[in-house]
C-alpha positions as CSV (number, residue, x, y, z in Angstrom):
1,X,0.4,47.1,-94.4
2,X,-2.8,48.3,-92.9
3,X,-3.3,48.4,-89.2
4,X,-4.9,45.2,-87.8
5,X,-8.4,45.6,-86.6
6,X,-7.8,44.0,-83.2
7,X,-4.9,43.7,-80.8
8,X,-3.1,40.4,-81.3
9,X,-2.9,39.8,-77.6
10,X,-6.2,40.8,-75.9
11,X,-8.6,41.3,-78.9
12,X,-9.4,44.9,-78.1
13,X,-10.3,47.0,-81.2
14,X,-7.4,49.3,-82.1
15,X,-8.0,50.2,-85.8
16,X,-10.5,52.9,-85.0
17,X,-7.8,54.8,-83.1
18,X,-5.1,54.6,-85.8
19,X,-6.0,57.7,-87.9
20,X,-6.2,60.0,-85.0
21,X,-3.0,58.6,-83.5
22,X,-1.1,58.9,-86.8
23,X,-2.3,62.4,-87.4
24,X,-1.3,63.7,-84.0
25,X,2.0,61.9,-83.7
26,X,3.4,62.0,-87.2
27,X,2.0,65.3,-88.5
28,X,1.6,67.4,-85.3
29,X,4.6,65.9,-83.6
30,X,2.8,65.3,-80.3
31,X,4.1,63.0,-77.6
32,X,2.9,59.4,-78.4
33,X,2.4,58.6,-74.7
34,X,0.1,61.6,-74.2
35,X,-1.9,60.8,-77.4
36,X,-2.4,57.2,-76.3
37,X,-3.6,58.4,-72.9
38,X,-6.0,60.8,-74.5
39,X,-7.4,58.1,-76.8
40,X,-8.0,55.8,-73.8
41,X,-5.5,53.1,-74.8
42,X,-4.4,51.7,-71.4
43,X,-3.1,48.2,-72.1
44,X,0.5,48.0,-73.1
45,X,-0.3,45.3,-75.7
46,X,-2.7,47.7,-77.5
47,X,-0.2,50.6,-77.1
48,X,2.4,48.4,-78.8
49,X,0.0,47.8,-81.8
50,X,-0.2,51.5,-82.4
51,X,3.3,52.6,-81.6
52,X,5.1,49.9,-83.6
53,X,2.9,49.9,-86.7
54,X,4.6,50.9,-90.0
55,X,2.2,51.9,-92.7
56,X,3.6,50.3,-95.9
57,X,0.5,50.3,-98.1
58,X,1.7,53.3,-100.2
59,X,4.9,51.5,-101.0
60,X,3.4,48.1,-101.7
61,X,0.6,49.4,-103.9
62,X,3.2,50.1,-106.6
63,X,3.8,46.4,-107.1
64,X,0.1,45.6,-107.9
65,X,-1.2,44.4,-111.2
66,X,-1.0,46.7,-114.1
């Protein structure tokens, strides 16, 4: 699905960091720890939101109405 707007635990906004994190980690193969540090994500609950997210929207969209 789409990334949640806020962290489930602390309420910090994390969705604005997703595109940059995804581009650097998945496309440029950078270290996730270094990318999160550069983005200023310090809390482990927020880091979990970004690291563990699986983007399924491209697969689910195929099951929409025709």
